[in-house]
C-alpha positions as CSV (number, residue, x, y, z in Angstrom):
1,M,12.3,17.8,34.6
2,T,15.5,19.6,33.5
3,K,17.4,18.5,30.5
4,K,20.1,16.9,32.8
5,E,17.4,15.0,34.6
6,I,15.9,13.7,31.6
7,L,19.2,12.6,30.1
8,Q,19.9,10.8,33.4
9,Y,16.3,9.2,33.3
10,V,17.1,7.8,29.8
11,K,20.5,6.6,30.7
12,S,19.3,4.7,33.9
13,H,16.1,3.3,32.4
14,P,16.4,-0.5,32.3
15,A,14.9,-0.7,28.7
16,G,18.0,1.0,27.4
17,K,16.0,2.6,24.6
18,V,13.9,5.5,23.7
19,K,10.7,5.7,21.5
20,L,10.5,8.7,19.2
21,A,8.1,9.9,16.4
22,V,7.5,12.8,14.0
23,T,4.0,13.6,12.5
24,D,3.3,13.3,8.8
25,I,1.0,15.4,6.8
26,D,-2.0,13.3,7.7
27,G,-1.4,13.5,11.4
28,I,0.1,9.9,11.6
29,L,3.0,9.4,14.0
30,R,5.9,7.8,12.2
31,G,8.5,6.7,14.5
32,K,11.1,4.2,15.8
33,Y,13.2,3.1,18.8
34,I,16.8,4.1,19.3
35,S,19.3,3.0,21.8
36,A,19.9,5.2,25.0
37,E,23.4,5.8,23.7
38,K,22.2,6.9,20.3
39,F,19.8,9.3,22.0
40,S,22.5,11.1,23.9
41,S,24.1,11.9,20.6
42,V,20.8,12.9,18.9
43,I,20.0,15.4,21.6
44,E,23.4,17.2,21.1
45,K,23.9,16.9,17.4
46,G,20.4,16.2,15.9
47,M,19.4,13.3,13.8
48,S,17.7,12.5,10.4
49,F,14.6,10.8,9.2
50,C,13.9,9.3,5.7
51,D,11.9,12.0,3.8
52,V,9.7,9.3,2.4
53,I,7.2,10.0,5.2
54,F,6.3,13.1,3.4
55,G,6.3,11.5,0.0
56,W,3.5,9.0,0.5
57,D,0.0,8.9,1.7
58,S,-1.7,7.4,4.7
59,S,-1.4,4.0,3.0
60,D,2.3,4.4,2.2
61,V,1.6,4.9,-1.5
62,L,3.9,7.3,-3.1
63,Y,2.6,10.5,-4.6
64,E,2.8,11.0,-8.4
65,K,3.8,14.8,-8.1
66,D,5.7,15.7,-5.0
67,S,7.8,18.7,-4.3
68,V,9.4,17.2,-1.1
69,T,10.9,14.0,-2.4
70,G,10.6,11.3,-4.9
71,W,12.4,8.6,-7.0
72,G,14.4,11.3,-8.7
73,R,15.9,12.6,-5.4
74,G,16.5,9.1,-4.1
75,F,14.5,9.4,-0.9
76,P,17.4,10.9,1.2
77,D,17.4,11.5,4.9
78,T,16.2,14.9,6.1
79,P,17.6,16.6,9.2
80,A,15.4,16.1,12.2
81,V,15.4,17.5,15.8
82,L,13.8,16.0,18.9
83,D,12.2,18.5,21.2
84,I,13.2,17.6,24.7
85,N,10.4,19.6,26.1
86,T,8.0,16.9,24.7
87,F,9.6,14.2,27.0
88,R,7.1,11.9,28.7
89,T,7.0,8.2,29.6
90,I,4.6,5.6,28.2
91,P,2.9,3.9,31.1
92,W,1.5,1.0,29.2
93,E,5.1,0.3,27.7
94,N,7.1,0.0,31.1
95,D,7.3,3.8,31.3
96,I,9.8,3.9,28.3
97,P,11.0,7.5,27.5
98,F,9.2,9.1,24.5
99,F,9.9,12.3,22.5
100,L,8.3,14.1,19.6
101,G,10.5,15.5,16.8
102,E,10.2,17.8,13.7
103,L,12.0,18.2,10.4
104,N,14.3,20.8,9.1
105,D,15.5,21.5,5.6
106,A,19.2,21.1,4.4
107,N,19.9,24.6,5.7
108,G,18.7,23.8,9.2
109,K,15.6,25.9,8.8
110,P,12.1,24.7,9.5
111,A,10.9,22.4,6.7
112,Y,7.8,24.1,5.1
113,F,6.0,20.6,4.9
114,C,6.4,19.7,8.5
115,P,3.2,20.2,10.2
116,R,4.7,20.9,13.8
117,Q,7.1,23.4,12.2
118,L,4.1,25.2,10.5
119,L,2.3,25.5,13.9
120,K,5.6,27.0,15.4
121,T,5.7,29.8,12.9
122,K,2.2,30.7,13.5
123,L,3.0,30.6,17.3
124,I,6.0,33.0,16.8
125,E,3.8,35.3,14.7
126,A,1.2,35.4,17.5
127,N,3.9,36.0,20.1
128,K,5.3,39.0,18.1
129,M,1.9,40.5,18.2
130,G,1.9,40.2,22.0
131,F,-0.5,37.1,22.1
132,A,-0.1,33.8,24.0
133,P,-2.5,31.4,22.3
134,I,-4.2,29.0,24.6
135,F,-5.9,26.0,22.9
136,A,-7.5,22.7,23.7
137,Q,-9.0,20.0,21.5
138,E,-11.8,17.5,22.1
139,F,-12.3,14.2,20.3
140,E,-15.2,12.0,19.6
141,W,-14.4,8.3,18.2
142,Y,-16.0,5.0,17.9
143,N,-14.7,1.8,19.6
144,F,-15.2,-1.8,18.2
145,A,-14.7,-5.2,19.8
146,E,-12.3,-6.1,17.1
147,T,-8.6,-6.5,16.4
148,P,-6.5,-5.4,13.3
149,Q,-6.8,-9.0,12.1
150,T,-10.5,-9.4,12.5
151,V,-11.4,-6.1,10.7
152,N,-9.3,-7.1,7.8
153,D,-10.7,-10.6,7.7
154,K,-14.2,-9.0,7.8
155,Q,-13.1,-6.4,5.1
156,F,-14.1,-3.7,7.4
157,R,-17.8,-4.8,7.2
158,N,-20.2,-5.8,9.8
159,L,-18.0,-5.0,12.7
160,S,-19.1,-5.4,16.3
161,P,-19.4,-2.1,18.3
162,L,-17.9,-2.1,21.8
163,T,-21.4,-1.7,23.2
164,P,-24.7,-1.7,21.4
165,G,-27.3,1.1,21.2
166,M,-27.3,5.0,21.5
167,F,-26.0,5.6,24.9
168,G,-24.8,9.3,25.1
169,Y,-23.7,10.4,28.6
170,S,-24.4,6.9,29.8
171,I,-23.4,5.8,33.3
172,L,-24.4,2.3,32.4
173,R,-22.1,1.9,29.5
174,T,-19.1,3.4,31.3
175,T,-19.7,0.7,33.9
176,L,-19.9,-2.0,31.4
177,E,-16.6,-1.3,29.9
178,N,-15.0,0.2,33.1
179,G,-11.7,-1.4,32.7
180,F,-11.1,0.3,29.4
181,F,-12.7,3.5,30.4
182,T,-10.6,3.8,33.5
183,D,-7.4,2.9,31.7
184,L,-8.0,5.7,29.2
185,F,-8.5,8.2,32.0
186,D,-5.7,7.2,34.2
187,L,-3.0,6.1,31.6
188,L,-3.5,9.3,29.4
189,K,-3.0,11.4,32.5
190,R,0.3,9.5,33.4
191,F,1.3,10.0,29.7
192,N,0.9,14.0,30.3
193,I,-2.3,14.1,28.4
194,P,-4.7,15.3,31.3
195,I,-8.4,14.7,30.5
196,E,-11.0,17.2,31.7
197,G,-13.8,15.0,30.8
198,L,-14.6,11.5,29.3
199,H,-18.0,10.2,28.6
200,T,-20.0,8.1,26.2
201,E,-21.3,9.8,23.1
202,T,-24.5,9.2,21.1
203,G,-23.8,6.0,19.1
204,P,-22.7,2.4,19.7
205,G,-19.5,2.3,21.5
206,T,-18.8,5.9,21.1
207,Y,-16.7,8.1,23.5
208,E,-15.8,11.6,23.8
209,A,-12.8,13.3,25.6
210,A,-11.9,16.8,26.3
211,I,-8.2,17.4,26.8
212,A,-7.1,20.1,29.3
213,H,-6.1,23.4,27.7
214,A,-2.5,24.6,27.4
215,G,-0.3,26.7,25.2
216,I,-0.9,25.9,21.6
217,L,2.1,23.9,20.9
218,E,1.7,21.7,23.9
219,S,-2.0,21.5,23.3
220,A,-1.2,20.2,19.6
221,D,1.3,17.6,20.9
222,R,-1.2,16.3,23.4
223,A,-4.0,16.0,20.7
224,V,-1.6,14.2,18.2
225,L,-0.5,11.8,20.9
226,F,-4.0,11.3,22.3
227,K,-5.2,9.7,19.2
228,T,-2.4,7.1,19.0
229,A,-2.5,6.6,22.8
230,V,-6.2,5.9,22.7
231,K,-5.5,3.2,19.9
232,E,-2.7,1.7,21.8
233,I,-4.6,1.5,25.1
234,A,-7.5,0.0,23.2
235,Y,-5.3,-2.8,21.8
236,K,-4.6,-3.8,25.3
237,H,-8.3,-4.5,25.8
238,G,-8.9,-6.2,22.5
239,I,-10.5,-3.1,21.1
240,M,-10.1,-1.0,18.0
241,A,-10.6,2.6,18.1
242,T,-11.2,4.8,15.1
243,F,-11.2,8.5,14.6
244,M,-12.9,8.3,11.2
245,A,-15.2,11.4,10.8
246,K,-18.2,9.3,9.7
247,V,-18.4,5.5,10.3
248,N,-22.0,5.1,9.1
249,E,-24.5,7.2,7.3
250,N,-27.1,6.4,9.9
251,L,-24.8,7.4,12.9
252,P,-23.5,10.7,14.1
253,G,-20.1,11.8,13.0
254,C,-17.1,12.4,15.0
255,G,-15.9,15.9,15.8
256,G,-12.3,17.1,16.9
257,H,-13.5,20.5,18.0
258,V,-10.7,23.1,18.9
259,H,-11.2,25.6,21.7
260,Q,-9.0,28.7,21.5
261,S,-8.4,32.0,23.2
262,L,-5.7,34.7,23.1
263,W,-4.0,35.9,26.2
264,D,-1.9,38.9,27.0
265,K,1.6,37.6,27.3
266,A,2.7,40.2,29.9
267,E,-0.4,40.6,31.9
268,K,-1.8,37.0,31.6
269,K,-5.2,38.3,30.7
270,N,-7.8,36.6,28.4
271,L,-8.0,39.1,25.6
272,F,-11.3,37.7,24.2
273,Y,-13.3,38.8,27.3
274,D,-14.7,42.3,27.7
275,E,-16.9,42.8,30.8
276,K,-18.2,46.1,29.3
277,D,-19.3,44.6,26.1
278,K,-23.0,43.5,25.9
279,I,-22.1,40.0,25.1
280,H,-18.8,40.2,27.0
281,L,-16.9,39.8,23.6
282,S,-13.9,41.9,23.0
283,E,-12.9,43.7,19.8
284,I,-10.0,41.4,19.4
285,A,-12.2,38.4,19.7
286,K,-14.7,39.8,17.2
287,S,-11.9,40.4,14.7
288,Y,-10.7,36.9,15.3
289,I,-14.0,35.4,14.6
290,A,-14.4,37.6,11.5
291,G,-11.0,36.3,10.3
292,Q,-11.9,32.7,10.8
293,L,-15.2,33.0,9.0
294,H,-13.6,34.9,6.1
295,C,-10.8,32.4,5.7
296,L,-12.6,29.2,6.4
297,P,-13.7,28.4,2.8
298,H,-10.0,28.9,1.8
299,I,-8.5,26.6,4.3
300,L,-11.2,23.9,4.8
301,P,-9.0,20.9,3.9
302,M,-7.0,21.8,7.0
303,F,-10.1,21.1,9.1
304,A,-11.7,18.4,6.9
305,P,-8.8,16.6,5.2
306,T,-10.3,13.3,3.9
307,I,-12.9,12.1,1.6
308,N,-14.8,10.8,4.7
309,S,-14.6,14.3,6.4
310,Y,-17.4,15.6,4.1
311,K,-19.8,12.8,5.0
312,R,-19.9,14.3,8.5
313,L,-20.5,17.9,7.3
314,V,-24.2,17.5,6.5
315,E,-27.3,19.1,7.9
316,G,-28.7,17.9,11.2
317,A,-25.6,15.7,12.0
318,W,-24.1,17.8,14.8
319,A,-21.6,19.3,12.4
320,P,-21.8,22.7,10.6
321,T,-22.6,23.4,7.0
322,T,-22.9,27.1,7.0
323,L,-20.3,30.1,7.6
324,T,-22.0,31.1,10.9
325,W,-21.2,31.9,14.5
326,G,-23.3,32.1,17.6
327,L,-23.3,32.2,21.3
328,D,-23.3,28.7,22.9
329,N,-24.8,27.4,19.6
330,R,-24.0,23.9,18.4
331,T,-25.5,24.3,15.0
332,V,-22.9,26.9,13.8
333,A,-19.3,26.8,12.5
334,L,-17.9,28.9,15.5
335,R,-19.5,28.5,18.9
336,V,-18.7,31.5,21.1
337,L,-18.6,31.2,24.9
338,T,-18.2,34.3,27.1
339,G,-19.3,33.1,30.6
340,S,-16.3,34.4,32.4
341,A,-12.9,36.0,31.9
342,N,-11.0,32.8,32.5
343,A,-13.2,30.6,30.2
344,A,-14.1,32.9,27.3
345,R,-13.1,31.2,24.1
346,I,-14.1,30.2,20.6
347,E,-14.9,26.6,19.5
348,T,-14.2,25.8,15.9
349,R,-16.8,23.0,15.3
350,V,-16.0,22.3,11.7
351,I,-13.0,20.2,12.6
352,G,-13.4,16.5,12.5
353,S,-11.7,13.9,14.6
354,D,-9.8,12.7,11.5
355,V,-7.7,15.9,11.4
356,N,-4.1,16.5,11.9
357,P,-4.2,18.6,15.1
358,Y,-1.1,20.6,14.2
359,L,-2.6,21.7,10.9
360,A,-6.0,22.4,12.4
361,M,-4.6,24.6,15.2
362,A,-2.3,26.4,12.8
363,A,-5.0,27.2,10.4
364,S,-7.3,28.3,13.3
365,L,-4.8,30.6,14.6
366,A,-3.5,31.9,11.3
367,S,-7.1,32.8,10.1
368,G,-7.9,34.3,13.5
369,L,-4.7,36.5,13.3
370,Y,-5.6,37.5,9.7
371,G,-8.8,39.0,11.1
372,I,-7.0,40.9,13.7
373,K,-4.1,42.3,11.5
374,N,-6.6,43.3,8.9
375,K,-8.9,44.9,11.5
376,L,-11.9,43.0,10.2
377,K,-15.2,43.9,11.7
378,L,-17.6,41.2,12.8
379,K,-20.6,42.6,10.8
380,Q,-22.3,39.2,10.6
381,P,-24.9,38.9,13.5
382,A,-24.8,35.9,15.8
383,T,-26.9,33.0,14.6
384,V,-29.8,32.3,17.0
385,G,-31.4,28.9,16.6
386,N,-30.9,26.8,13.5
387,G,-27.4,27.4,12.0
388,Y,-28.2,25.0,9.2
389,R,-30.8,27.3,7.7
390,D,-28.6,30.5,8.0
391,Y,-27.3,30.6,4.4
392,S,-26.9,34.4,4.4
393,N,-23.1,34.4,4.6
394,G,-22.5,31.3,2.6
395,T,-22.0,27.6,3.0
396,I,-19.0,25.3,3.5
397,P,-17.5,23.4,0.4
398,T,-19.1,20.0,0.3
399,T,-16.3,17.7,-1.1
400,L,-12.6,17.4,-0.7
401,I,-11.8,18.2,-4.2
402,E,-13.9,21.4,-4.1
403,A,-12.3,22.5,-0.9
404,S,-8.8,21.5,-2.2
405,N,-9.2,23.4,-5.4
406,Q,-10.4,26.5,-3.7
407,M,-7.4,26.3,-1.3
408,K,-4.9,25.8,-4.0
409,N,-6.1,28.8,-5.9
410,S,-6.4,31.0,-2.8
411,S,-4.2,34.0,-2.3
412,I,-5.6,34.1,1.3
413,A,-4.5,30.6,2.1
414,K,-1.1,31.3,0.6
415,E,-0.7,34.6,2.5
416,I,-1.5,33.0,5.9
417,L,0.1,29.6,5.5
418,G,2.8,30.1,2.8
419,D,2.9,29.3,-1.0
420,S,5.1,26.2,-0.6
421,F,3.0,24.6,2.2
422,V,-0.3,25.4,0.4
423,N,0.9,23.9,-3.0
424,H,2.2,20.7,-1.2
425,F,-0.8,20.2,0.9
426,A,-3.3,20.9,-1.8
427,M,-1.4,18.2,-4.0
428,T,-1.7,15.7,-1.2
429,R,-5.5,16.4,-0.9
430,E,-6.1,16.1,-4.7
431,W,-4.1,12.7,-4.6
432,E,-6.5,11.6,-1.9
433,W,-9.4,12.5,-4.2
434,K,-7.9,10.7,-7.1
435,Q,-7.4,7.5,-5.1
436,H,-11.0,7.3,-4.0
437,L,-12.2,7.7,-7.6
438,K,-10.6,4.4,-8.3
439,S,-12.5,2.5,-5.7
440,V,-15.8,0.6,-6.3
441,T,-17.9,1.0,-3.3
442,D,-20.6,-1.0,-1.5
443,W,-22.9,1.9,-2.3
444,E,-22.4,1.3,-6.1
445,Y,-23.1,-2.5,-5.7
446,K,-26.2,-1.9,-3.9
447,R,-27.2,0.8,-6.2
448,Y,-26.4,-0.7,-9.6
449,F,-25.5,-4.4,-9.5
450,E,-29.0,-5.8,-10.1
451,I,-31.1,-2.9,-11.5
452,I,-28.7,-1.4,-14.2
């Protein structure tokens, strides 16, 4: 639809309102409704959003040390812009119009702390190099036969999975909950989040969805909206969906793998594929892989942002632990696929389902471009077999604080993502670590209550 057609749709919609949202540092959509009349003004003149959404954590607790805002600044409004190209209608909400936005600074320039703006700066950088990044994300998540009230009443313990048992790729389980399963596929498509595949994963009530590929910004928009949309559709069925990276030590974790390739902007050609190469992998792709492997330890919190993320990154749990790559190998950090010119791509498997898609894709692209710009050679051989045992090129940091400290002190992270962003983001991850240190867990009760 053209801008004129979109404005007319909003004006004529019987709801008389628009839903909008921006994404905070944790990937959570923070939004509100505005009237159709207000929307017309916003599109022409812009709007503002209280900057507190970048001054608190996922539980709305204010950071102690924050460069963005704080009590001393009075939590003012920050300039915001709605991207009319993100227009879609919400089919489970009477097709109400919806738009995504992003934040600017006081001078009208992209705010360094805004995840969508960070991704856009990396896209501009890629475009200047002649590349069109094509990305896609896939998600695994658990579903529970619960409501927000029941999970709180139960204090998040002994929750009832949507279906029992380990039923990966199950036809039976998709039939058992076919109403929910069908709504996911159909309503997400109507919400302009086309799904290439949807199936049950190994685990009670576990699903996996692969979102269709697109340009990197559209792909990130789809991924951010996917997580919230799934939760909202689940609500309609009396279900709670969670994208925690690890819900139980005895169950598989949940990945949010990102597939990526670079295309020639002019010739519309996949630059990762080389028919003459022995494994059909271009020199550009090899440098891109080398860049990601080189940068990964410096930017890991962008891929694993929570305390819980690192419970997934353990040996034998379908998530990588080593700095490895391989051809169609699901035990390594970077799985490379070169089956055809159209489908040749890299899958970054470190990324968990608890990630902020804007940050994960920005970090993936930035580290890959770092390899290309610095003409890094892929000296590391492809891992054949068990990537968990291939320690020759190092391992992934094992805790959020270890990864955050490495990122905070990394000249590489600051070079590819910017000093201001790295300092702010590392602060938010250190805060997350400090919050968890205060908590007395079930594990501690079971371990120490009687015996100590």
